[in-house]
N, CA and C atoms as a LAMMPS dump frame, in Angstrom:
ITEM: TIMESTEP
0
ITEM: NUMBER OF ATOMS
489
ITEM: BOX BOUNDS ff ff ff
-5.0000000000000000e+02 5.0000000000000000e+02
-5.0000000000000000e+02 5.0000000000000000e+02
-5.0000000000000000e+02 5.0000000000000000e+02
ITEM: ATOMS id mol type element x y z
1 1 1 N 0.823 -1.182 0
2 1 2 C 0 0 0
3 1 3 C 0.871 1.251 0
4 2 1 N 1.941 1.221 0.774
5 2 2 C 2.818 2.387 0.843
6 2 3 C 3.41 2.676 -0.532
7 3 1 N 3.913 1.656 -1.197
8 3 2 C 4.498 1.856 -2.531
9 3 3 C 3.454 2.37 -3.515
10 4 1 N 2.23 1.882 -3.394
11 4 2 C 1.152 2.349 -4.273
12 4 3 C 0.888 3.834 -4.068
13 5 1 N 0.78 4.245 -2.818
14 5 2 C 0.515 5.654 -2.535
15 5 3 C 1.663 6.542 -3
16 6 1 N 2.883 6.075 -2.81
17 6 2 C 4.039 6.845 -3.277
18 6 3 C 4.013 6.961 -4.799
19 7 1 N 3.667 5.881 -5.485
20 7 2 C 3.588 5.919 -6.95
21 7 3 C 2.494 6.87 -7.416
22 8 1 N 1.38 6.906 -6.706
23 8 2 C 0.268 7.769 -7.08
24 8 3 C 0.536 9.244 -6.824
25 9 1 N 1.042 9.547 -5.629
26 9 2 C 1.072 10.932 -5.169
27 9 3 C 2.464 11.498 -4.908
28 10 1 N 3.492 10.668 -4.962
29 10 2 C 4.81 11.115 -4.533
30 10 3 C 4.975 10.816 -3.054
31 11 1 N 6.209 10.723 -2.628
32 11 2 C 6.49 10.246 -1.271
33 11 3 C 5.978 11.185 -0.177
34 12 1 N 6.183 12.475 -0.316
35 12 2 C 5.775 13.39 0.758
36 12 3 C 4.263 13.404 0.939
37 13 1 N 3.518 13.503 -0.148
38 13 2 C 2.051 13.521 -0.037
39 13 3 C 1.528 12.186 0.495
40 14 1 N 2.153 11.08 0.067
41 14 2 C 1.736 9.755 0.546
42 14 3 C 1.906 9.651 2.06
43 15 1 N 3.031 10.1 2.561
44 15 2 C 3.263 10.021 4.004
45 15 3 C 2.383 11.004 4.767
46 16 1 N 2.118 12.133 4.191
47 16 2 C 1.185 13.089 4.792
48 16 3 C -0.198 12.434 4.946
49 17 1 N -0.649 11.761 3.889
50 17 2 C -1.94 11.073 3.921
51 17 3 C -1.945 9.973 4.981
52 18 1 N -0.892 9.149 5.013
53 18 2 C -0.868 8.042 5.973
54 18 3 C -0.828 8.547 7.412
55 19 1 N -0.118 9.657 7.658
56 19 2 C -0.121 10.23 9.013
57 19 3 C -1.527 10.723 9.384
58 20 1 N -2.225 11.318 8.419
59 20 2 C -3.592 11.801 8.681
60 20 3 C -4.574 10.639 8.856
61 21 1 N -4.377 9.553 8.143
62 21 2 C -5.25 8.379 8.234
63 21 3 C -5.018 7.6 9.526
64 22 1 N -3.81 7.615 10.019
65 22 2 C -3.389 6.779 11.137
66 22 3 C -4.322 6.811 12.352
67 23 1 N -4.837 7.958 12.805
68 23 2 C -5.72 7.939 13.975
69 23 3 C -7.012 7.141 13.752
70 24 1 N -7.346 6.886 12.516
71 24 2 C -8.554 6.116 12.199
72 24 3 C -8.292 4.628 12.054
73 25 1 N -7.057 4.206 12.212
74 25 2 C -6.693 2.801 12.07
75 25 3 C -6.772 2.134 13.439
76 26 1 N -7.639 1.136 13.542
77 26 2 C -7.799 0.409 14.802
78 26 3 C -6.577 -0.454 15.087
79 27 1 N -6.135 -1.215 14.066
80 27 2 C -5.048 -2.175 14.248
81 27 3 C -4.267 -2.328 12.958
82 28 1 N -2.969 -2.357 13.077
83 28 2 C -2.123 -2.773 11.963
84 28 3 C -1.77 -4.224 12.24
85 29 1 N -2.108 -5.112 11.32
86 29 2 C -1.906 -6.541 11.568
87 29 3 C -0.626 -7.038 10.928
88 30 1 N -0.113 -8.128 11.459
89 30 2 C 1.038 -8.788 10.862
90 30 3 C 0.587 -9.851 9.866
91 31 1 N -0.68 -10.241 9.957
92 31 2 C -1.225 -11.281 9.092
93 31 3 C -1.855 -10.655 7.856
94 32 1 N -1.658 -11.288 6.714
95 32 2 C -2.241 -10.783 5.481
96 32 3 C -3.741 -10.911 5.399
97 33 1 N -4.349 -11.854 6.131
98 33 2 C -5.796 -12.052 6.043
99 33 3 C -6.531 -11.653 7.32
100 34 1 N -5.833 -11.173 8.314
101 34 2 C -6.497 -10.757 9.558
102 34 3 C -7.488 -9.615 9.329
103 35 1 N -7.204 -8.651 8.447
104 35 2 C -8.178 -7.574 8.257
105 35 3 C -9.544 -8.072 7.775
106 36 1 N -9.576 -8.958 6.785
107 36 2 C -10.872 -9.453 6.301
108 36 3 C -11.555 -10.301 7.365
109 37 1 N -10.797 -11.033 8.161
110 37 2 C -11.385 -11.811 9.25
111 37 3 C -12.024 -10.885 10.273
112 38 1 N -11.401 -9.743 10.53
113 38 2 C -11.96 -8.785 11.491
114 38 3 C -13.278 -8.207 10.983
115 39 1 N -13.361 -7.931 9.682
116 39 2 C -14.618 -7.438 9.116
117 39 3 C -15.668 -8.551 9.169
118 40 1 N -15.271 -9.766 8.846
119 40 2 C -16.211 -10.897 8.851
120 40 3 C -16.87 -11.101 10.212
121 41 1 N -16.105 -10.905 11.276
122 41 2 C -16.638 -11.132 12.624
123 41 3 C -17.266 -9.886 13.236
124 42 1 N -17.185 -8.777 12.513
125 42 2 C -17.761 -7.536 13.021
126 42 3 C -16.839 -6.771 13.949
127 43 1 N -15.583 -7.184 14.052
128 43 2 C -14.635 -6.487 14.924
129 43 3 C -14.262 -5.113 14.379
130 44 1 N -14.427 -4.924 13.09
131 44 2 C -14.211 -3.611 12.484
132 44 3 C -15.083 -3.511 11.239
133 45 1 N -15.279 -2.292 10.783
134 45 2 C -16.18 -2.067 9.648
135 45 3 C -15.454 -2.013 8.311
136 46 1 N -14.206 -1.619 8.32
137 46 2 C -13.432 -1.428 7.091
138 46 3 C -12.059 -2.039 7.291
139 47 1 N -11.533 -2.662 6.252
140 47 2 C -10.193 -3.232 6.326
141 47 3 C -9.497 -3.052 4.989
142 48 1 N -8.19 -2.984 5.038
143 48 2 C -7.375 -2.843 3.828
144 48 3 C -6.462 -4.061 3.747
145 49 1 N -6.545 -4.78 2.634
146 49 2 C -5.663 -5.92 2.39
147 49 3 C -5.843 -6.366 0.947
148 50 1 N -5.081 -7.354 0.523
149 50 2 C -5.272 -7.939 -0.794
150 50 3 C -6.652 -8.586 -0.854
151 51 1 N -7.212 -8.695 -2.032
152 51 2 C -8.622 -9.049 -2.174
153 51 3 C -9.016 -10.516 -1.994
154 52 1 N -8.186 -11.535 -2.238
155 52 2 C -8.702 -12.91 -2.225
156 52 3 C -9.489 -13.301 -0.977
157 53 1 N -9.026 -12.97 0.213
158 53 2 C -9.745 -13.371 1.427
159 53 3 C -11.073 -12.637 1.562
160 54 1 N -11.168 -11.417 1.045
161 54 2 C -12.454 -10.715 1.047
162 54 3 C -13.456 -11.45 0.158
163 55 1 N -13.015 -11.827 -1.051
164 55 2 C -13.911 -12.541 -1.959
165 55 3 C -14.336 -13.877 -1.366
166 56 1 N -13.437 -14.53 -0.659
167 56 2 C -13.792 -15.788 0.009
168 56 3 C -14.863 -15.542 1.069
169 57 1 N -14.715 -14.475 1.844
170 57 2 C -15.712 -14.151 2.87
171 57 3 C -17.072 -13.851 2.251
172 58 1 N -17.074 -13.147 1.133
173 58 2 C -18.328 -12.85 0.435
174 58 3 C -18.992 -14.146 0.007
175 59 1 N -18.21 -15.053 -0.552
176 59 2 C -18.771 -16.327 -0.995
177 59 3 C -19.335 -17.124 0.181
178 60 1 N -18.719 -16.991 1.33
179 60 2 C -19.191 -17.709 2.523
180 60 3 C -20.409 -17.035 3.136
181 61 1 N -20.861 -15.937 2.557
182 61 2 C -22.098 -15.313 2.997
183 61 3 C -21.95 -14.118 3.919
184 62 1 N -20.732 -13.69 4.18
185 62 2 C -20.566 -12.52 5.04
186 62 3 C -20.977 -11.266 4.278
187 63 1 N -21.716 -10.375 4.932
188 63 2 C -22.225 -9.183 4.252
189 63 3 C -21.158 -8.097 4.129
190 64 1 N -20.318 -8.237 3.144
191 64 2 C -19.276 -7.239 2.926
192 64 3 C -19.145 -6.967 1.445
193 65 1 N -18.493 -5.88 1.145
194 65 2 C -18.291 -5.464 -0.238
195 65 3 C -16.836 -5.05 -0.41
196 66 1 N -16.248 -5.429 -1.51
197 66 2 C -14.891 -5.005 -1.83
198 66 3 C -14.996 -3.724 -2.651
199 67 1 N -14.309 -2.705 -2.197
200 67 2 C -14.292 -1.43 -2.908
201 67 3 C -12.851 -1.142 -3.309
202 68 1 N -12.659 -0.96 -4.591
203 68 2 C -11.337 -0.633 -5.084
204 68 3 C -11.192 0.886 -5.147
205 69 1 N -10.085 1.438 -4.658
206 69 2 C -9.913 2.893 -4.692
207 69 3 C -10.035 3.44 -6.116
208 70 1 N -10.77 4.53 -6.254
209 70 2 C -10.957 5.125 -7.583
210 70 3 C -9.644 5.679 -8.133
211 71 1 N -8.696 5.987 -7.252
212 71 2 C -7.396 6.485 -7.705
213 71 3 C -6.602 5.41 -8.44
214 72 1 N -6.906 4.165 -8.117
215 72 2 C -6.214 3.043 -8.736
216 72 3 C -5.561 2.155 -7.699
217 73 1 N -5.226 0.956 -8.111
218 73 2 C -4.591 -0.014 -7.232
219 73 3 C -3.406 -0.654 -7.934
220 74 1 N -2.416 -0.943 -7.152
221 74 2 C -1.312 -1.769 -7.624
222 74 3 C -1.821 -3.192 -7.507
223 75 1 N -1.313 -4.079 -8.261
224 75 2 C -1.795 -5.445 -8.174
225 75 3 C -0.623 -6.405 -8.261
226 76 1 N -0.866 -7.594 -7.766
227 76 2 C 0.129 -8.656 -7.864
228 76 3 C -0.478 -9.792 -8.657
229 77 1 N 0.342 -10.545 -9.308
230 77 2 C -0.167 -11.728 -9.975
231 77 3 C 0.575 -12.937 -9.413
232 78 1 N -0.207 -13.982 -9.248
233 78 2 C 0.408 -15.237 -8.832
234 78 3 C 1.304 -15.705 -9.967
235 79 1 N 2.334 -16.435 -9.642
236 79 2 C 3.299 -16.839 -10.66
237 79 3 C 3.54 -18.344 -10.601
238 80 1 N 3.974 -18.869 -11.71
239 80 2 C 4.375 -20.264 -11.782
240 80 3 C 5.7 -20.291 -12.546
241 81 1 N 6.587 -21.167 -12.132
242 81 2 C 7.91 -21.234 -12.755
243 81 3 C 8.324 -22.691 -12.94
244 82 1 N 9.181 -22.879 -13.888
245 82 2 C 9.829 -24.174 -14.068
246 82 3 C 11.298 -23.957 -13.746
247 83 1 N 11.787 -24.718 -12.808
248 83 2 C 13.185 -24.562 -12.413
249 83 3 C 14.125 -25.138 -13.465
250 84 1 N 15.203 -24.426 -13.697
251 84 2 C 16.224 -24.922 -14.618
252 84 3 C 16.713 -26.28 -14.118
253 85 1 N 16.824 -27.215 -15.02
254 85 2 C 17.281 -28.551 -14.658
255 85 3 C 16.193 -29.445 -14.099
256 86 1 N 14.93 -29.046 -14.25
257 86 2 C 13.819 -29.857 -13.747
258 86 3 C 13.903 -31.267 -14.32
259 87 1 N 13.706 -32.278 -13.471
260 87 2 C 13.813 -33.675 -13.916
261 87 3 C 12.688 -34.056 -14.859
262 88 1 N 11.535 -33.474 -14.698
263 88 2 C 10.372 -33.806 -15.524
264 88 3 C 9.936 -32.582 -16.324
265 89 1 N 10.842 -32.077 -17.134
266 89 2 C 10.611 -30.834 -17.853
267 89 3 C 9.351 -30.888 -18.707
268 90 1 N 9.151 -31.969 -19.438
269 90 2 C 7.978 -32.06 -20.314
270 90 3 C 6.673 -32.007 -19.501
271 91 1 N 6.63 -32.699 -18.377
272 91 2 C 5.438 -32.673 -17.525
273 91 3 C 5.232 -31.275 -16.944
274 92 1 N 6.317 -30.629 -16.559
275 92 2 C 6.221 -29.269 -16.022
276 92 3 C 5.691 -28.31 -17.084
277 93 1 N 6.168 -28.443 -18.303
278 93 2 C 5.692 -27.59 -19.397
279 93 3 C 4.204 -27.833 -19.675
280 94 1 N 3.786 -29.097 -19.603
281 94 2 C 2.371 -29.432 -19.796
282 94 3 C 1.519 -28.778 -18.706
283 95 1 N 1.994 -28.841 -17.467
284 95 2 C 1.267 -28.229 -16.361
285 95 3 C 1.138 -26.718 -16.562
286 96 1 N 2.221 -26.056 -16.915
287 96 2 C 2.188 -24.598 -17.104
288 96 3 C 1.27 -24.232 -18.264
289 97 1 N 1.31 -25.003 -19.337
290 97 2 C 0.427 -24.741 -20.48
291 97 3 C -1.026 -24.866 -20.055
292 98 1 N -1.349 -25.925 -19.298
293 98 2 C -2.724 -26.097 -18.832
294 98 3 C -3.108 -24.994 -17.845
295 99 1 N -2.217 -24.691 -16.893
296 99 2 C -2.52 -23.709 -15.859
297 99 3 C -2.798 -22.333 -16.447
298 100 1 N -2.157 -21.998 -17.535
299 100 2 C -2.344 -20.685 -18.157
300 100 3 C -3.429 -20.697 -19.235
301 101 1 N -4.13 -21.82 -19.372
302 101 2 C -5.247 -21.899 -20.323
303 101 3 C -6.529 -21.405 -19.646
304 102 1 N -7.567 -21.135 -20.443
305 102 2 C -8.86 -20.751 -19.869
306 102 3 C -9.336 -21.804 -18.879
307 103 1 N -9.212 -23.089 -19.234
308 103 2 C -9.677 -24.153 -18.343
309 103 3 C -8.886 -24.16 -17.044
310 104 1 N -7.564 -24.058 -17.123
311 104 2 C -6.734 -24.042 -15.916
312 104 3 C -7.069 -22.859 -15.023
313 105 1 N -7.274 -21.695 -15.628
314 105 2 C -7.622 -20.509 -14.855
315 105 3 C -9.005 -20.647 -14.225
316 106 1 N -9.935 -21.265 -14.944
317 106 2 C -11.274 -21.493 -14.395
318 106 3 C -11.209 -22.458 -13.215
319 107 1 N -10.366 -23.478 -13.303
320 107 2 C -10.215 -24.419 -12.185
321 107 3 C -9.688 -23.684 -10.952
322 108 1 N -8.781 -22.728 -11.129
323 108 2 C -8.3 -21.964 -9.977
324 108 3 C -9.456 -21.233 -9.294
325 109 1 N -10.386 -20.709 -10.073
326 109 2 C -11.561 -20.06 -9.497
327 109 3 C -12.462 -21.111 -8.834
328 110 1 N -12.686 -22.237 -9.529
329 110 2 C -13.53 -23.298 -8.968
330 110 3 C -12.964 -23.829 -7.651
331 111 1 N -11.66 -23.831 -7.525
332 111 2 C -11.007 -24.308 -6.306
333 111 3 C -10.876 -23.202 -5.26
334 112 1 N -11.491 -22.071 -5.556
335 112 2 C -11.619 -20.961 -4.616
336 112 3 C -10.289 -20.35 -4.19
337 113 1 N -9.44 -20.07 -5.162
338 113 2 C -8.213 -19.331 -4.853
339 113 3 C -8.493 -17.842 -4.773
340 114 1 N -9.52 -17.384 -5.49
341 114 2 C -9.959 -15.995 -5.511
342 114 3 C -8.906 -15.036 -6.062
343 115 1 N -8.015 -15.577 -6.879
344 115 2 C -7.093 -14.725 -7.621
345 115 3 C -7.734 -14.39 -8.954
346 116 1 N -7.419 -13.222 -9.463
347 116 2 C -7.926 -12.878 -10.784
348 116 3 C -7.267 -13.767 -11.824
349 117 1 N -8.054 -14.299 -12.763
350 117 2 C -7.469 -15.124 -13.82
351 117 3 C -6.648 -14.265 -14.776
352 118 1 N -5.721 -14.903 -15.452
353 118 2 C -4.876 -14.176 -16.401
354 118 3 C -5.4 -14.284 -17.825
355 119 1 N -6.435 -15.079 -18.028
356 119 2 C -7.009 -15.216 -19.362
357 119 3 C -8.409 -14.614 -19.373
358 120 1 N -8.755 -13.901 -20.419
359 120 2 C -10.051 -13.221 -20.449
360 120 3 C -11.25 -14.17 -20.493
361 121 1 N -11.078 -15.418 -20.906
362 121 2 C -12.192 -16.339 -21.019
363 121 3 C -12.531 -17.077 -19.737
364 122 1 N -11.723 -16.922 -18.697
365 122 2 C -11.968 -17.641 -17.447
366 122 3 C -13.082 -16.965 -16.654
367 123 1 N -13.86 -17.782 -15.974
368 123 2 C -14.981 -17.302 -15.164
369 123 3 C -14.455 -16.665 -13.88
370 124 1 N -15.162 -15.661 -13.372
371 124 2 C -14.796 -15.008 -12.117
372 124 3 C -15.642 -15.569 -10.966
373 125 1 N -15.104 -15.503 -9.774
374 125 2 C -15.856 -15.904 -8.579
375 125 3 C -16.895 -14.834 -8.255
376 126 1 N -17.944 -15.184 -7.516
377 126 2 C -18.964 -14.202 -7.142
378 126 3 C -18.35 -12.99 -6.443
379 127 1 N -18.832 -11.824 -6.796
380 127 2 C -18.368 -10.588 -6.168
381 127 3 C -17.144 -9.974 -6.8
382 128 1 N -16.506 -10.701 -7.709
383 128 2 C -15.288 -10.179 -8.331
384 128 3 C -15.642 -9.355 -9.564
385 129 1 N -15.376 -8.046 -9.532
386 129 2 C -15.62 -7.265 -10.742
387 129 3 C -14.609 -7.644 -11.823
388 130 1 N -14.971 -7.447 -13.052
389 130 2 C -14.067 -7.721 -14.153
390 130 3 C -12.782 -6.916 -13.955
391 131 1 N -11.652 -7.551 -14.138
392 131 2 C -10.365 -6.889 -13.918
393 131 3 C -10.227 -5.641 -14.791
394 132 1 N -10.748 -5.703 -16.002
395 132 2 C -10.662 -4.557 -16.899
396 132 3 C -11.422 -3.341 -16.377
397 133 1 N -12.349 -3.554 -15.447
398 133 2 C -13.103 -2.43 -14.897
399 133 3 C -12.335 -1.709 -13.792
400 134 1 N -11.23 -2.291 -13.337
401 134 2 C -10.448 -1.697 -12.259
402 134 3 C -9.411 -0.737 -12.824
403 135 1 N -9.201 0.342 -12.125
404 135 2 C -8.134 1.263 -12.512
405 135 3 C -6.874 0.783 -11.806
406 136 1 N -5.885 0.432 -12.574
407 136 2 C -4.643 -0.073 -11.99
408 136 3 C -3.535 0.958 -12.189
409 137 1 N -2.547 0.885 -11.327
410 137 2 C -1.409 1.788 -11.424
411 137 3 C -0.149 0.956 -11.588
412 138 1 N 0.805 1.549 -12.236
413 138 2 C 2.091 0.888 -12.412
414 138 3 C 3.018 1.261 -11.265
415 139 1 N 3.522 0.267 -10.603
416 139 2 C 4.562 0.457 -9.606
417 139 3 C 5.711 -0.426 -10.059
418 140 1 N 6.843 0.168 -10.288
419 140 2 C 8.01 -0.583 -10.741
420 140 3 C 8.431 -1.549 -9.629
421 141 1 N 8.331 -2.857 -9.868
422 141 2 C 8.664 -3.811 -8.803
423 141 3 C 10.129 -3.748 -8.383
424 142 1 N 11.014 -3.389 -9.297
425 142 2 C 12.428 -3.252 -8.925
426 142 3 C 12.572 -2.066 -7.97
427 143 1 N 11.94 -0.939 -8.317
428 143 2 C 11.973 0.224 -7.438
429 143 3 C 11.375 -0.119 -6.075
430 144 1 N 10.225 -0.791 -6.079
431 144 2 C 9.564 -1.151 -4.823
432 144 3 C 10.468 -2.034 -3.97
433 145 1 N 11.13 -2.979 -4.596
434 145 2 C 12.03 -3.863 -3.868
435 145 3 C 13.227 -3.1 -3.305
436 146 1 N 13.802 -2.25 -4.135
437 146 2 C 14.981 -1.488 -3.701
438 146 3 C 14.643 -0.485 -2.598
439 147 1 N 13.406 -0.007 -2.543
440 147 2 C 13.019 1.021 -1.582
441 147 3 C 12.186 0.49 -0.421
442 148 1 N 11.91 -0.798 -0.426
443 148 2 C 11.031 -1.386 0.591
444 148 3 C 11.509 -1.103 2.004
445 149 1 N 12.742 -1.464 2.308
446 149 2 C 13.254 -1.299 3.676
447 149 3 C 13.215 0.17 4.097
448 150 1 N 13.59 1.058 3.213
449 150 2 C 13.587 2.481 3.532
450 150 3 C 12.171 2.989 3.795
451 151 1 N 11.222 2.612 2.924
452 151 2 C 9.846 3.064 3.093
453 151 3 C 9.208 2.49 4.354
454 152 1 N 9.463 1.227 4.638
455 152 2 C 8.929 0.609 5.858
456 152 3 C 9.512 1.298 7.084
457 153 1 N 10.811 1.546 7.055
458 153 2 C 11.452 2.223 8.188
459 153 3 C 10.856 3.623 8.386
460 154 1 N 10.657 4.352 7.279
461 154 2 C 10.061 5.688 7.375
462 154 3 C 8.636 5.592 7.921
463 155 1 N 7.861 4.606 7.445
464 155 2 C 6.494 4.417 7.938
465 155 3 C 6.517 4.136 9.442
466 156 1 N 7.43 3.28 9.89
467 156 2 C 7.538 2.942 11.31
468 156 3 C 7.914 4.159 12.148
469 157 1 N 8.754 5.016 11.59
470 157 2 C 9.233 6.193 12.336
471 157 3 C 8.236 7.346 12.312
472 158 1 N 7.499 7.528 11.2
473 158 2 C 6.664 8.717 11.052
474 158 3 C 5.174 8.466 11.205
475 159 1 N 4.711 7.298 10.839
476 159 2 C 3.275 7.034 10.84
477 159 3 C 2.871 6.26 12.08
478 160 1 N 3.502 5.155 12.33
479 160 2 C 3.116 4.283 13.436
480 160 3 C 3.174 4.978 14.805
481 161 1 N 4.224 5.749 15.114
482 161 2 C 4.28 6.376 16.443
483 161 3 C 3.208 7.442 16.663
484 162 1 N 2.588 7.919 15.608
485 162 2 C 1.593 8.978 15.755
486 162 3 C 0.309 8.494 16.402
487 163 1 N 0.223 7.235 16.709
488 163 2 C -0.978 6.64 17.325
489 163 3 C -1.083 7.165 18.706
């Protein structure tokens, strides 16, 4: 989220926003899915996290809605790789070909991974808006990686203590 805000607004404005938002934050969690669990149980009304666990909660019948920021969102994609020197290279290639097909992507939805499919023909899980309807932003992953420790340290020093 920090890298996204910096990409959208520049570092100073992003940190200004996070400092202003901070008094409204009940809890910063260490778990990636704790925010959606807190909304599911009614412990809080709003949570910020990656979307898969929210979509899972919606499917399980919890009365919640995923709202994507109109400014845009950075996104991640799940990845699959074949390691160099794989003993069963042909089988691995077959798996990757299937996994990246419409059918393979649909199976990921059927198995309730709640990740956005990478092929346009794959079906979406309930509550998932079409990916093309989302405004996405580009965040250079190399830049994000190179600046991660610095940005986290700055967030810890400037935003977190303001509680």
